[in-house]
LUMZA-63858 format. One record per residue (C-alpha): residue number from 1; x negated, y negated, z negated. Coordinates in steps of 0.02 Angstrom, whole numbers, plus 50000, padded with zeros to 5 digits. Example, Ala and Ser with C-alpha at 12.3 -4.5 7.8 and 13.67 -1.06 7.14 Angstrom:
residues 2
<atom><resi>1</resi><x>49385</x><y>50225</y><z>49610</z></atom>
<atom><resi>2</resi><x>49316</x><y>50053</y><z>49643</z></atom>
This chain:
residues 356
<atom><resi>1</resi><x>50275</x><y>51222</y><z>50358</z></atom>
<atom><resi>2</resi><x>50235</x><y>51108</y><z>50505</z></atom>
<atom><resi>3</resi><x>50284</x><y>50929</y><z>50460</z></atom>
<atom><resi>4</resi><x>50306</x><y>50782</y><z>50576</z></atom>
<atom><resi>5</resi><x>50261</x><y>50622</y><z>50482</z></atom>
<atom><resi>6</resi><x>50344</x><y>50462</y><z>50544</z></atom>
<atom><resi>7</resi><x>50265</x><y>50303</y><z>50475</z></atom>
<atom><resi>8</resi><x>50359</x><y>50149</y><z>50536</z></atom>
<atom><resi>9</resi><x>50250</x><y>49993</y><z>50521</z></atom>
<atom><resi>10</resi><x>50275</x><y>49813</y><z>50570</z></atom>
<atom><resi>11</resi><x>50204</x><y>49832</y><z>50745</z></atom>
<atom><resi>12</resi><x>50194</x><y>50018</y><z>50780</z></atom>
<atom><resi>13</resi><x>50264</x><y>50188</y><z>50741</z></atom>
<atom><resi>14</resi><x>50130</x><y>50311</y><z>50684</z></atom>
<atom><resi>15</resi><x>50169</x><y>50492</y><z>50722</z></atom>
<atom><resi>16</resi><x>50069</x><y>50635</y><z>50647</z></atom>
<atom><resi>17</resi><x>50107</x><y>50820</y><z>50663</z></atom>
<atom><resi>18</resi><x>50027</x><y>50911</y><z>50517</z></atom>
<atom><resi>19</resi><x>50003</x><y>51099</y><z>50510</z></atom>
<atom><resi>20</resi><x>50027</x><y>51209</y><z>50357</z></atom>
<atom><resi>21</resi><x>49856</x><y>51159</y><z>50289</z></atom>
<atom><resi>22</resi><x>49886</x><y>50973</y><z>50324</z></atom>
<atom><resi>23</resi><x>49774</x><y>50982</y><z>50477</z></atom>
<atom><resi>24</resi><x>49820</x><y>50853</y><z>50608</z></atom>
<atom><resi>25</resi><x>49886</x><y>50947</y><z>50760</z></atom>
<atom><resi>26</resi><x>49949</x><y>50796</y><z>50857</z></atom>
<atom><resi>27</resi><x>49937</x><y>50608</y><z>50831</z></atom>
<atom><resi>28</resi><x>50004</x><y>50454</y><z>50920</z></atom>
<atom><resi>29</resi><x>50041</x><y>50272</y><z>50885</z></atom>
<atom><resi>30</resi><x>50182</x><y>50200</y><z>50988</z></atom>
<atom><resi>31</resi><x>50252</x><y>50023</y><z>50998</z></atom>
<atom><resi>32</resi><x>50399</x><y>49971</y><z>50891</z></atom>
<atom><resi>33</resi><x>50508</x><y>50109</y><z>50834</z></atom>
<atom><resi>34</resi><x>50620</x><y>50190</y><z>50965</z></atom>
<atom><resi>35</resi><x>50525</x><y>50132</y><z>51120</z></atom>
<atom><resi>36</resi><x>50420</x><y>50278</y><z>51178</z></atom>
<atom><resi>37</resi><x>50433</x><y>50389</y><z>51023</z></atom>
<atom><resi>38</resi><x>50553</x><y>50511</y><z>51104</z></atom>
<atom><resi>39</resi><x>50446</x><y>50524</y><z>51261</z></atom>
<atom><resi>40</resi><x>50292</x><y>50567</y><z>51156</z></atom>
<atom><resi>41</resi><x>50380</x><y>50692</y><z>51044</z></atom>
<atom><resi>42</resi><x>50461</x><y>50788</y><z>51187</z></atom>
<atom><resi>43</resi><x>50289</x><y>50857</y><z>51230</z></atom>
<atom><resi>44</resi><x>50251</x><y>50907</y><z>51051</z></atom>
<atom><resi>45</resi><x>50298</x><y>51069</y><z>50962</z></atom>
<atom><resi>46</resi><x>50461</x><y>51057</y><z>50865</z></atom>
<atom><resi>47</resi><x>50420</x><y>51031</y><z>50680</z></atom>
<atom><resi>48</resi><x>50496</x><y>51126</y><z>50534</z></atom>
<atom><resi>49</resi><x>50534</x><y>50962</y><z>50446</z></atom>
<atom><resi>50</resi><x>50513</x><y>50774</y><z>50469</z></atom>
<atom><resi>51</resi><x>50447</x><y>50657</y><z>50335</z></atom>
<atom><resi>52</resi><x>50485</x><y>50472</y><z>50349</z></atom>
<atom><resi>53</resi><x>50393</x><y>50334</y><z>50256</z></atom>
<atom><resi>54</resi><x>50525</x><y>50219</y><z>50185</z></atom>
<atom><resi>55</resi><x>50461</x><y>50060</y><z>50104</z></atom>
<atom><resi>56</resi><x>50598</x><y>50031</y><z>49976</z></atom>
<atom><resi>57</resi><x>50691</x><y>50157</y><z>49869</z></atom>
<atom><resi>58</resi><x>50759</x><y>50032</y><z>49743</z></atom>
<atom><resi>59</resi><x>50796</x><y>50102</y><z>49571</z></atom>
<atom><resi>60</resi><x>50896</x><y>50247</y><z>49644</z></atom>
<atom><resi>61</resi><x>50760</x><y>50345</y><z>49735</z></atom>
<atom><resi>62</resi><x>50614</x><y>50394</y><z>49625</z></atom>
<atom><resi>63</resi><x>50557</x><y>50547</y><z>49725</z></atom>
<atom><resi>64</resi><x>50567</x><y>50612</y><z>49904</z></atom>
<atom><resi>65</resi><x>50746</x><y>50652</y><z>49956</z></atom>
<atom><resi>66</resi><x>50826</x><y>50749</y><z>50098</z></atom>
<atom><resi>67</resi><x>50918</x><y>50625</y><z>50208</z></atom>
<atom><resi>68</resi><x>51104</x><y>50650</y><z>50231</z></atom>
<atom><resi>69</resi><x>51238</x><y>50523</y><z>50280</z></atom>
<atom><resi>70</resi><x>51259</x><y>50464</y><z>50100</z></atom>
<atom><resi>71</resi><x>51072</x><y>50438</y><z>50077</z></atom>
<atom><resi>72</resi><x>51062</x><y>50346</y><z>50242</z></atom>
<atom><resi>73</resi><x>51201</x><y>50227</y><z>50186</z></atom>
<atom><resi>74</resi><x>51111</x><y>50195</y><z>50022</z></atom>
<atom><resi>75</resi><x>50950</x><y>50157</y><z>50115</z></atom>
<atom><resi>76</resi><x>51044</x><y>50034</y><z>50224</z></atom>
<atom><resi>77</resi><x>51111</x><y>49950</y><z>50067</z></atom>
<atom><resi>78</resi><x>50931</x><y>49920</y><z>50010</z></atom>
<atom><resi>79</resi><x>50889</x><y>49819</y><z>50166</z></atom>
<atom><resi>80</resi><x>50911</x><y>49655</y><z>50073</z></atom>
<atom><resi>81</resi><x>50766</x><y>49703</y><z>49959</z></atom>
<atom><resi>82</resi><x>50648</x><y>49734</y><z>50106</z></atom>
<atom><resi>83</resi><x>50721</x><y>49646</y><z>50259</z></atom>
<atom><resi>84</resi><x>50557</x><y>49652</y><z>50356</z></atom>
<atom><resi>85</resi><x>50522</x><y>49837</y><z>50328</z></atom>
<atom><resi>86</resi><x>50680</x><y>49936</y><z>50290</z></atom>
<atom><resi>87</resi><x>50760</x><y>49913</y><z>50462</z></atom>
<atom><resi>88</resi><x>50605</x><y>49987</y><z>50545</z></atom>
<atom><resi>89</resi><x>50612</x><y>50140</y><z>50433</z></atom>
<atom><resi>90</resi><x>50798</x><y>50162</y><z>50471</z></atom>
<atom><resi>91</resi><x>50767</x><y>50143</y><z>50657</z></atom>
<atom><resi>92</resi><x>50633</x><y>50277</y><z>50646</z></atom>
<atom><resi>93</resi><x>50754</x><y>50393</y><z>50557</z></atom>
<atom><resi>94</resi><x>50883</x><y>50365</y><z>50693</z></atom>
<atom><resi>95</resi><x>50764</x><y>50386</y><z>50841</z></atom>
<atom><resi>96</resi><x>50683</x><y>50546</y><z>50780</z></atom>
<atom><resi>97</resi><x>50848</x><y>50613</y><z>50714</z></atom>
<atom><resi>98</resi><x>50925</x><y>50602</y><z>50887</z></atom>
<atom><resi>99</resi><x>50783</x><y>50708</y><z>50957</z></atom>
<atom><resi>100</resi><x>50784</x><y>50835</y><z>50815</z></atom>
<atom><resi>101</resi><x>50964</x><y>50839</y><z>50750</z></atom>
<atom><resi>102</resi><x>50943</x><y>51011</y><z>50669</z></atom>
<atom><resi>103</resi><x>50774</x><y>50979</y><z>50585</z></atom>
<atom><resi>104</resi><x>50784</x><y>50921</y><z>50403</z></atom>
<atom><resi>105</resi><x>50726</x><y>50743</y><z>50373</z></atom>
<atom><resi>106</resi><x>50652</x><y>50687</y><z>50208</z></atom>
<atom><resi>107</resi><x>50629</x><y>50506</y><z>50153</z></atom>
<atom><resi>108</resi><x>50470</x><y>50470</y><z>50054</z></atom>
<atom><resi>109</resi><x>50462</x><y>50302</y><z>49966</z></atom>
<atom><resi>110</resi><x>50323</x><y>50175</y><z>49944</z></atom>
<atom><resi>111</resi><x>50406</x><y>50117</y><z>49783</z></atom>
<atom><resi>112</resi><x>50429</x><y>50288</y><z>49703</z></atom>
<atom><resi>113</resi><x>50253</x><y>50306</y><z>49631</z></atom>
<atom><resi>114</resi><x>50279</x><y>50145</y><z>49532</z></atom>
<atom><resi>115</resi><x>50442</x><y>50195</y><z>49448</z></atom>
<atom><resi>116</resi><x>50342</x><y>50259</y><z>49299</z></atom>
<atom><resi>117</resi><x>50284</x><y>50082</y><z>49257</z></atom>
<atom><resi>118</resi><x>50344</x><y>50038</y><z>49080</z></atom>
<atom><resi>119</resi><x>50468</x><y>49899</y><z>49051</z></atom>
<atom><resi>120</resi><x>50334</x><y>49783</y><z>48983</z></atom>
<atom><resi>121</resi><x>50248</x><y>49785</y><z>49153</z></atom>
<atom><resi>122</resi><x>50401</x><y>49794</y><z>49266</z></atom>
<atom><resi>123</resi><x>50511</x><y>49661</y><z>49187</z></atom>
<atom><resi>124</resi><x>50511</x><y>49480</y><z>49244</z></atom>
<atom><resi>125</resi><x>50548</x><y>49347</y><z>49113</z></atom>
<atom><resi>126</resi><x>50697</x><y>49277</y><z>49209</z></atom>
<atom><resi>127</resi><x>50880</x><y>49264</y><z>49157</z></atom>
<atom><resi>128</resi><x>50962</x><y>49429</y><z>49112</z></atom>
<atom><resi>129</resi><x>51104</x><y>49400</y><z>49236</z></atom>
<atom><resi>130</resi><x>50977</x><y>49389</y><z>49378</z></atom>
<atom><resi>131</resi><x>50891</x><y>49549</y><z>49325</z></atom>
<atom><resi>132</resi><x>51054</x><y>49644</y><z>49311</z></atom>
<atom><resi>133</resi><x>51150</x><y>49572</y><z>49458</z></atom>
<atom><resi>134</resi><x>51008</x><y>49571</y><z>49585</z></atom>
<atom><resi>135</resi><x>50903</x><y>49717</y><z>49520</z></atom>
<atom><resi>136</resi><x>50755</x><y>49600</y><z>49496</z></atom>
<atom><resi>137</resi><x>50602</x><y>49692</y><z>49432</z></atom>
<atom><resi>138</resi><x>50426</x><y>49735</y><z>49484</z></atom>
<atom><resi>139</resi><x>50446</x><y>49874</y><z>49612</z></atom>
<atom><resi>140</resi><x>50270</x><y>49889</y><z>49682</z></atom>
<atom><resi>141</resi><x>50225</x><y>49953</y><z>49855</z></atom>
<atom><resi>142</resi><x>50091</x><y>50056</y><z>49945</z></atom>
<atom><resi>143</resi><x>50140</x><y>50194</y><z>49824</z></atom>
<atom><resi>144</resi><x>50109</x><y>50336</y><z>49947</z></atom>
<atom><resi>145</resi><x>49930</x><y>50277</y><z>49971</z></atom>
<atom><resi>146</resi><x>49900</x><y>50249</y><z>49785</z></atom>
<atom><resi>147</resi><x>49973</x><y>50419</y><z>49743</z></atom>
<atom><resi>148</resi><x>49862</x><y>50509</y><z>49869</z></atom>
<atom><resi>149</resi><x>49701</x><y>50421</y><z>49818</z></atom>
<atom><resi>150</resi><x>49736</x><y>50447</y><z>49632</z></atom>
<atom><resi>151</resi><x>49770</x><y>50632</y><z>49657</z></atom>
<atom><resi>152</resi><x>49617</x><y>50652</y><z>49768</z></atom>
<atom><resi>153</resi><x>49508</x><y>50563</y><z>49639</z></atom>
<atom><resi>154</resi><x>49570</x><y>50679</y><z>49501</z></atom>
<atom><resi>155</resi><x>49530</x><y>50830</y><z>49609</z></atom>
<atom><resi>156</resi><x>49357</x><y>50759</y><z>49647</z></atom>
<atom><resi>157</resi><x>49311</x><y>50706</y><z>49471</z></atom>
<atom><resi>158</resi><x>49424</x><y>50777</y><z>49334</z></atom>
<atom><resi>159</resi><x>49604</x><y>50762</y><z>49276</z></atom>
<atom><resi>160</resi><x>49662</x><y>50641</y><z>49142</z></atom>
<atom><resi>161</resi><x>49567</x><y>50491</y><z>49209</z></atom>
<atom><resi>162</resi><x>49606</x><y>50306</y><z>49194</z></atom>
<atom><resi>163</resi><x>49596</x><y>50245</y><z>49374</z></atom>
<atom><resi>164</resi><x>49618</x><y>50081</y><z>49464</z></atom>
<atom><resi>165</resi><x>49658</x><y>50121</y><z>49645</z></atom>
<atom><resi>166</resi><x>49626</x><y>49979</y><z>49768</z></atom>
<atom><resi>167</resi><x>49728</x><y>49991</y><z>49928</z></atom>
<atom><resi>168</resi><x>49645</x><y>49857</y><z>50034</z></atom>
<atom><resi>169</resi><x>49706</x><y>49836</y><z>50212</z></atom>
<atom><resi>170</resi><x>49808</x><y>49704</y><z>50303</z></atom>
<atom><resi>171</resi><x>49919</x><y>49720</y><z>50150</z></atom>
<atom><resi>172</resi><x>49831</x><y>49745</y><z>49983</z></atom>
<atom><resi>173</resi><x>49878</x><y>49801</y><z>49809</z></atom>
<atom><resi>174</resi><x>49807</x><y>49882</y><z>49653</z></atom>
<atom><resi>175</resi><x>49879</x><y>50016</y><z>49541</z></atom>
<atom><resi>176</resi><x>49833</x><y>50064</y><z>49364</z></atom>
<atom><resi>177</resi><x>49847</x><y>50254</y><z>49351</z></atom>
<atom><resi>178</resi><x>49835</x><y>50351</y><z>49188</z></atom>
<atom><resi>179</resi><x>49825</x><y>50540</y><z>49207</z></atom>
<atom><resi>180</resi><x>49913</x><y>50532</y><z>49375</z></atom>
<atom><resi>181</resi><x>50053</x><y>50412</y><z>49320</z></atom>
<atom><resi>182</resi><x>50062</x><y>50231</y><z>49376</z></atom>
<atom><resi>183</resi><x>50072</x><y>50110</y><z>49229</z></atom>
<atom><resi>184</resi><x>50049</x><y>49943</y><z>49319</z></atom>
<atom><resi>185</resi><x>50028</x><y>49869</y><z>49493</z></atom>
<atom><resi>186</resi><x>49998</x><y>49700</y><z>49574</z></atom>
<atom><resi>187</resi><x>50140</x><y>49691</y><z>49700</z></atom>
<atom><resi>188</resi><x>50308</x><y>49646</y><z>49628</z></atom>
<atom><resi>189</resi><x>50487</x><y>49618</y><z>49682</z></atom>
<atom><resi>190</resi><x>50418</x><y>49596</y><z>49859</z></atom>
<atom><resi>191</resi><x>50253</x><y>49643</y><z>49942</z></atom>
<atom><resi>192</resi><x>50204</x><y>49458</y><z>49937</z></atom>
<atom><resi>193</resi><x>50146</x><y>49458</y><z>49756</z></atom>
<atom><resi>194</resi><x>49970</x><y>49498</y><z>49700</z></atom>
<atom><resi>195</resi><x>49808</x><y>49500</y><z>49799</z></atom>
<atom><resi>196</resi><x>49759</x><y>49390</y><z>49944</z></atom>
<atom><resi>197</resi><x>49797</x><y>49484</y><z>50106</z></atom>
<atom><resi>198</resi><x>49767</x><y>49464</y><z>50292</z></atom>
<atom><resi>199</resi><x>49914</x><y>49348</y><z>50323</z></atom>
<atom><resi>200</resi><x>50004</x><y>49347</y><z>50154</z></atom>
<atom><resi>201</resi><x>49962</x><y>49225</y><z>50017</z></atom>
<atom><resi>202</resi><x>49975</x><y>49342</y><z>49870</z></atom>
<atom><resi>203</resi><x>50029</x><y>49263</y><z>49707</z></atom>
<atom><resi>204</resi><x>50061</x><y>49076</y><z>49710</z></atom>
<atom><resi>205</resi><x>50141</x><y>48961</y><z>49582</z></atom>
<atom><resi>206</resi><x>50330</x><y>48973</y><z>49608</z></atom>
<atom><resi>207</resi><x>50333</x><y>48788</y><z>49569</z></atom>
<atom><resi>208</resi><x>50236</x><y>48760</y><z>49730</z></atom>
<atom><resi>209</resi><x>50377</x><y>48841</y><z>49829</z></atom>
<atom><resi>210</resi><x>50506</x><y>48733</y><z>49742</z></atom>
<atom><resi>211</resi><x>50400</x><y>48576</y><z>49770</z></atom>
<atom><resi>212</resi><x>50383</x><y>48611</y><z>49956</z></atom>
<atom><resi>213</resi><x>50569</x><y>48637</y><z>49975</z></atom>
<atom><resi>214</resi><x>50616</x><y>48484</y><z>49873</z></atom>
<atom><resi>215</resi><x>50483</x><y>48355</y><z>49919</z></atom>
<atom><resi>216</resi><x>50433</x><y>48410</y><z>50095</z></atom>
<atom><resi>217</resi><x>50609</x><y>48467</y><z>50142</z></atom>
<atom><resi>218</resi><x>50545</x><y>48635</y><z>50206</z></atom>
<atom><resi>219</resi><x>50680</x><y>48767</y><z>50222</z></atom>
<atom><resi>220</resi><x>50665</x><y>48932</y><z>50127</z></atom>
<atom><resi>221</resi><x>50637</x><y>49017</y><z>50295</z></atom>
<atom><resi>222</resi><x>50494</x><y>48899</y><z>50339</z></atom>
<atom><resi>223</resi><x>50409</x><y>48928</y><z>50172</z></atom>
<atom><resi>224</resi><x>50435</x><y>49117</y><z>50179</z></atom>
<atom><resi>225</resi><x>50367</x><y>49128</y><z>50355</z></atom>
<atom><resi>226</resi><x>50213</x><y>49027</y><z>50309</z></atom>
<atom><resi>227</resi><x>50177</x><y>49131</y><z>50154</z></atom>
<atom><resi>228</resi><x>50204</x><y>49296</y><z>50246</z></atom>
<atom><resi>229</resi><x>50125</x><y>49261</y><z>50416</z></atom>
<atom><resi>230</resi><x>50011</x><y>49109</y><z>50406</z></atom>
<atom><resi>231</resi><x>49928</x><y>49123</y><z>50236</z></atom>
<atom><resi>232</resi><x>49798</x><y>49234</y><z>50155</z></atom>
<atom><resi>233</resi><x>49633</x><y>49258</y><z>50245</z></atom>
<atom><resi>234</resi><x>49710</x><y>49188</y><z>50404</z></atom>
<atom><resi>235</resi><x>49744</x><y>49022</y><z>50319</z></atom>
<atom><resi>236</resi><x>49570</x><y>49015</y><z>50242</z></atom>
<atom><resi>237</resi><x>49461</x><y>49075</y><z>50385</z></atom>
<atom><resi>238</resi><x>49569</x><y>49072</y><z>50542</z></atom>
<atom><resi>239</resi><x>49577</x><y>49261</y><z>50553</z></atom>
<atom><resi>240</resi><x>49641</x><y>49404</y><z>50445</z></atom>
<atom><resi>241</resi><x>49504</x><y>49522</y><z>50508</z></atom>
<atom><resi>242</resi><x>49378</x><y>49544</y><z>50368</z></atom>
<atom><resi>243</resi><x>49247</x><y>49608</y><z>50489</z></atom>
<atom><resi>244</resi><x>49251</x><y>49442</y><z>50579</z></atom>
<atom><resi>245</resi><x>49252</x><y>49346</y><z>50415</z></atom>
<atom><resi>246</resi><x>49104</x><y>49447</y><z>50349</z></atom>
<atom><resi>247</resi><x>49003</x><y>49411</y><z>50506</z></atom>
<atom><resi>248</resi><x>49047</x><y>49226</y><z>50501</z></atom>
<atom><resi>249</resi><x>49004</x><y>49214</y><z>50316</z></atom>
<atom><resi>250</resi><x>48835</x><y>49295</y><z>50348</z></atom>
<atom><resi>251</resi><x>48805</x><y>49160</y><z>50478</z></atom>
<atom><resi>252</resi><x>48844</x><y>49027</y><z>50349</z></atom>
<atom><resi>253</resi><x>49019</x><y>48975</y><z>50402</z></atom>
<atom><resi>254</resi><x>49089</x><y>48884</y><z>50248</z></atom>
<atom><resi>255</resi><x>49270</x><y>48933</y><z>50280</z></atom>
<atom><resi>256</resi><x>49222</x><y>49116</y><z>50294</z></atom>
<atom><resi>257</resi><x>49116</x><y>49106</y><z>50136</z></atom>
<atom><resi>258</resi><x>49263</x><y>49029</y><z>50042</z></atom>
<atom><resi>259</resi><x>49384</x><y>49159</y><z>50110</z></atom>
<atom><resi>260</resi><x>49275</x><y>49302</y><z>50049</z></atom>
<atom><resi>261</resi><x>49251</x><y>49221</y><z>49880</z></atom>
<atom><resi>262</resi><x>49438</x><y>49191</y><z>49857</z></atom>
<atom><resi>263</resi><x>49478</x><y>49368</y><z>49914</z></atom>
<atom><resi>264</resi><x>49354</x><y>49450</y><z>49795</z></atom>
<atom><resi>265</resi><x>49397</x><y>49332</y><z>49651</z></atom>
<atom><resi>266</resi><x>49579</x><y>49386</y><z>49658</z></atom>
<atom><resi>267</resi><x>49529</x><y>49568</y><z>49681</z></atom>
<atom><resi>268</resi><x>49413</x><y>49569</y><z>49530</z></atom>
<atom><resi>269</resi><x>49540</x><y>49478</y><z>49421</z></atom>
<atom><resi>270</resi><x>49669</x><y>49607</y><z>49471</z></atom>
<atom><resi>271</resi><x>49556</x><y>49754</y><z>49431</z></atom>
<atom><resi>272</resi><x>49522</x><y>49679</y><z>49259</z></atom>
<atom><resi>273</resi><x>49709</x><y>49657</y><z>49229</z></atom>
<atom><resi>274</resi><x>49744</x><y>49836</y><z>49281</z></atom>
<atom><resi>275</resi><x>49604</x><y>49896</y><z>49166</z></atom>
<atom><resi>276</resi><x>49685</x><y>49803</y><z>49022</z></atom>
<atom><resi>277</resi><x>49847</x><y>49896</y><z>49057</z></atom>
<atom><resi>278</resi><x>49752</x><y>50060</y><z>49051</z></atom>
<atom><resi>279</resi><x>49650</x><y>50018</y><z>48895</z></atom>
<atom><resi>280</resi><x>49489</x><y>50058</y><z>48988</z></atom>
<atom><resi>281</resi><x>49423</x><y>50116</y><z>49156</z></atom>
<atom><resi>282</resi><x>49349</x><y>50284</y><z>49205</z></atom>
<atom><resi>283</resi><x>49345</x><y>50263</y><z>49394</z></atom>
<atom><resi>284</resi><x>49373</x><y>50132</y><z>49527</z></atom>
<atom><resi>285</resi><x>49442</x><y>50194</y><z>49694</z></atom>
<atom><resi>286</resi><x>49436</x><y>50100</y><z>49860</z></atom>
<atom><resi>287</resi><x>49550</x><y>50150</y><z>50003</z></atom>
<atom><resi>288</resi><x>49633</x><y>50071</y><z>50156</z></atom>
<atom><resi>289</resi><x>49551</x><y>49990</y><z>50307</z></atom>
<atom><resi>290</resi><x>49455</x><y>49859</y><z>50207</z></atom>
<atom><resi>291</resi><x>49425</x><y>49971</y><z>50056</z></atom>
<atom><resi>292</resi><x>49348</x><y>50104</y><z>50166</z></atom>
<atom><resi>293</resi><x>49267</x><y>49990</y><z>50295</z></atom>
<atom><resi>294</resi><x>49194</x><y>49839</y><z>50204</z></atom>
<atom><resi>295</resi><x>49030</x><y>49871</y><z>50114</z></atom>
<atom><resi>296</resi><x>49025</x><y>49685</y><z>50078</z></atom>
<atom><resi>297</resi><x>49190</x><y>49682</y><z>49982</z></atom>
<atom><resi>298</resi><x>49141</x><y>49837</y><z>49883</z></atom>
<atom><resi>299</resi><x>48969</x><y>49764</y><z>49842</z></atom>
<atom><resi>300</resi><x>49037</x><y>49595</y><z>49789</z></atom>
<atom><resi>301</resi><x>49176</x><y>49672</y><z>49686</z></atom>
<atom><resi>302</resi><x>49060</x><y>49796</y><z>49599</z></atom>
<atom><resi>303</resi><x>48937</x><y>49658</y><z>49556</z></atom>
<atom><resi>304</resi><x>49073</x><y>49554</y><z>49473</z></atom>
<atom><resi>305</resi><x>49143</x><y>49706</y><z>49382</z></atom>
<atom><resi>306</resi><x>48979</x><y>49754</y><z>49301</z></atom>
<atom><resi>307</resi><x>49054</x><y>49707</y><z>49132</z></atom>
<atom><resi>308</resi><x>49171</x><y>49857</y><z>49154</z></atom>
<atom><resi>309</resi><x>49025</x><y>49974</y><z>49185</z></atom>
<atom><resi>310</resi><x>49042</x><y>49971</y><z>49375</z></atom>
<atom><resi>311</resi><x>48882</x><y>49986</y><z>49476</z></atom>
<atom><resi>312</resi><x>48861</x><y>50060</y><z>49649</z></atom>
<atom><resi>313</resi><x>48717</x><y>50137</y><z>49746</z></atom>
<atom><resi>314</resi><x>48677</x><y>50012</y><z>49884</z></atom>
<atom><resi>315</resi><x>48616</x><y>50141</y><z>50009</z></atom>
<atom><resi>316</resi><x>48770</x><y>50249</y><z>49991</z></atom>
<atom><resi>317</resi><x>48881</x><y>50095</y><z>49997</z></atom>
<atom><resi>318</resi><x>48804</x><y>50040</y><z>50162</z></atom>
<atom><resi>319</resi><x>48826</x><y>50211</y><z>50244</z></atom>
<atom><resi>320</resi><x>49002</x><y>50266</y><z>50193</z></atom>
<atom><resi>321</resi><x>49079</x><y>50388</y><z>50316</z></atom>
<atom><resi>322</resi><x>49237</x><y>50469</y><z>50251</z></atom>
<atom><resi>323</resi><x>49264</x><y>50509</y><z>50067</z></atom>
<atom><resi>324</resi><x>49113</x><y>50461</y><z>49963</z></atom>
<atom><resi>325</resi><x>49053</x><y>50430</y><z>49786</z></atom>
<atom><resi>326</resi><x>48955</x><y>50268</y><z>49765</z></atom>
<atom><resi>327</resi><x>48917</x><y>50274</y><z>49579</z></atom>
<atom><resi>328</resi><x>48744</x><y>50211</y><z>49533</z></atom>
<atom><resi>329</resi><x>48641</x><y>50306</y><z>49405</z></atom>
<atom><resi>330</resi><x>48658</x><y>50160</y><z>49283</z></atom>
<atom><resi>331</resi><x>48849</x><y>50154</y><z>49291</z></atom>
<atom><resi>332</resi><x>48967</x><y>50224</y><z>49161</z></atom>
<atom><resi>333</resi><x>49119</x><y>50194</y><z>49273</z></atom>
<atom><resi>334</resi><x>49128</x><y>50298</y><z>49431</z></atom>
<atom><resi>335</resi><x>49165</x><y>50222</y><z>49601</z></atom>
<atom><resi>336</resi><x>49241</x><y>50317</y><z>49747</z></atom>
<atom><resi>337</resi><x>49292</x><y>50281</y><z>49926</z></atom>
<atom><resi>338</resi><x>49438</x><y>50390</y><z>49980</z></atom>
<atom><resi>339</resi><x>49511</x><y>50390</y><z>50155</z></atom>
<atom><resi>340</resi><x>49693</x><y>50336</y><z>50159</z></atom>
<atom><resi>341</resi><x>49805</x><y>50484</y><z>50199</z></atom>
<atom><resi>342</resi><x>49985</x><y>50430</y><z>50177</z></atom>
<atom><resi>343</resi><x>50029</x><y>50567</y><z>50302</z></atom>
<atom><resi>344</resi><x>49966</x><y>50702</y><z>50184</z></atom>
<atom><resi>345</resi><x>50060</x><y>50627</y><z>50037</z></atom>
<atom><resi>346</resi><x>50219</x><y>50619</y><z>50141</z></atom>
<atom><resi>347</resi><x>50200</x><y>50800</y><z>50197</z></atom>
<atom><resi>348</resi><x>50175</x><y>50849</y><z>50016</z></atom>
<atom><resi>349</resi><x>50335</x><y>50758</y><z>49970</z></atom>
<atom><resi>350</resi><x>50430</x><y>50842</y><z>50110</z></atom>
<atom><resi>351</resi><x>50380</x><y>51016</y><z>50054</z></atom>
<atom><resi>352</resi><x>50425</x><y>50974</y><z>49873</z></atom>
<atom><resi>353</resi><x>50596</x><y>50905</y><z>49921</z></atom>
<atom><resi>354</resi><x>50639</x><y>51056</y><z>50027</z></atom>
<atom><resi>355</resi><x>50585</x><y>51179</y><z>49892</z></atom>
<atom><resi>356</resi><x>50691</x><y>51097</y><z>49757</z></atom>
């Protein structure tokens, strides 16, 4: 089955045409959703199916689903839970659907992998009426990436492992995975919770938000925009690009040094928390642009996680190119770098949905 994967992001639409063996036959990134996508796809072979990355599936969608009018309406109803992301996914569905009206479309959800999280980890200690009326719970995100890297790690090493998968990119999150099932994650009701990210703050004291609104008279929109777009590494070092921060830190820039330390501090604390949820750690997996590309972040994190048996080979860490194992001879926890392949995970979901 030839699958067209449509990954609608905040600033681009990633298109990948995968062949029966998941080989990439065509690839293109086009600016926001409908603009230019149809022009690109008209020159491509017609796929057998289309897989769409959809950020939020709520509590209703726990696996890939063939999109029909009813499903589309339900996805629209979930927009309030992901107002920055869901409209882009829906626009991608509409744009590609117009071009291929007779080709089945399958929605694959970033939240689905995390629906196996137990109630102890997914429940917020807030009033019951909030939880029930507004469906407030820990949803988790980046699930397609976590699912792929966990499955790839099990194929590489052995099944039944206790893994912490670290999706580190512009957005960042961790997942605790036991024998292929997610049991905890760092993102929550929104993708703002958890680790420090390129422009997002990660977890902050909710009292801080209330204080800013009450004492500084900032509107909810002003606070939300600042936490989403002007926080994280950007707030600490003036840029969200870890390559620039790494270079500046090496040159002794104090803001860059602090940014790296804060980033890794939160990362290491998160890995330890995920390990506690698992009851131990067999392997640590890095993926995403930073996870794959930053030897510095991997080195700093591994050094501070030595108490969990993590140790990496410095030469291999400095020369990562594609999937790699970094485990040092002295380590009793394995460390892998796995290239992010959400497109492969989506294609897998498409084939599963169409077979069922």
